[in-house]
C-alpha positions, 0 to 999 in steps of 0.5 A: 944209336939215334932214330930220327923221327918224322915230323911230316903228316902223312899225304904232305907230298901227296897234297903239295903234289896235287896244289902244284898240278892244280896249278899248273891246270889253272894256268894252262886253262886261263892262258888258253881262254887268253889266246882264244880271245887274242885271237878273235880279237886279231882277226877282228882287226886285221878284217877292220884295217884291210877293209877301210880302204872300202870304207873310205871310197867314193861311192862310184868306186864300190861295186855297183857305184852305189857304194858299199851299203848299196852293194852289201844290203842284198848279200845280207839279206840273202845270208839270213833268207838262206838260213832261215830257211834252212832253220825252218826245215831243219829244226822241226825235221832234227827234233823229231828226228830226236824225239824218235830215236831216244823215247820211241824207236826201239834200239835196233832201229834207233841205233842205224837211224843215229848213225847215218844222221853222223854220217851225213855230218861227215860229207863234204859241203861239195859234195852237197853243192854239187848235189843239189846244183844237179839233182836238186835243184833241176828236180825242184823246178816243177814246184816253183813254177806252181809257187810263181803261179798260185802264190805269187802274189807273195812277193817271195814267191813272185815269178817267172820261176826260175827255169835251173832251179839254182835259187835260195830256196834251192840252198836253204834246201841243201843248207837244212840238209847240212845242219840237219845232223848239228841239230839231231845229234844234239837234241838227241844227246840232250834227250837221253839225259834228261832224268828217268825219275822224272819221265817215270814220275809223269808215267805214274801219274797217268800221263801219256807218252806225249805228255811226259816229254812235253813236262819233262823231256822238253823243258828240260833239253830247252837250252840245248836244243836252243844251243843246237839251233844257234850252231847250226845257224852258224854253221848255215850263215858261213857255207861257202862252196854248197851256196855258191855251186847252188846260186848264180851269181849276181847279188839281188834281193829277189823273189826266193824262185828266181836266179840271181841271188848271192849271200855273202860267203858265197860272194867271197869265195866266187870273186876272192881268187880275182880279186885285187885293190879295192874290189878286195877291199870290198871282199874283205870289208863283207868278211867283216860283216859277215863276222859281225853278223856271226857275233851277234848272233851267238850274243844272242844266243847266249843270253836266251840260254843264260834266260832259261838255264836255271830253270830246266825242268828238271831242277 
């Protein structure tokens, strides 16, 4: 009676299966990455082809009669102004709320506050727009009147102030509320990931809680804070319905307190259903400009994050 002795080493089958699984997962990951680039290239190509008639049209045929640049420039400025106002309001509030939740408030308070902040992100943008147009805009009219009377020498606050309240300033406030959950939630998660040893070491050396946060938490969280701000900026740049409901139509570069300003996204949303021919190409060209602005903003954000990622304060 003969016996067969296996020369296969233990674990060889599992190792082979593991290598096969790694190969499959690597292939799927590569395919997903290629798909993202393909979709991005397809979107850019579509926008470019559809917008081509606008770039080749005579200036008199473009809306406004002075060429595409004259038409799109006020929309670019309006988009950037509304987004900057939103960031100026939401960034400090979001970071401070995140610090309060992560390092100051007891659990019985921080948990409900964090839950409420997260709920703000679930509210549809059309609700924000309706609230901004019907409630917030009339409530801000006295403030606009006061600013135009006492700070009218500043171009952005020149009067006469809109009596409807539907201005770029109101749109910026609405956008600030919309992007507040993004900044707060991401910053809170980063703050809670700060190494406890670093916090305890700072406190043990006699630092106050604020000094500990300034020396240990904020340097560690800097890349994450920048990421949250840039993600919020992307949301503000592309927001459509809320801005369209708050602002009056008619693009122009004017005071923040006057009606008539507009953003690219709102301009497209308000005019796209009835557009055809060259007007449709104009709106698609405006979308191409917004696409490029968003792409440039994200590239700048990645460059800033890469600059600080090697030293986070926790290394």
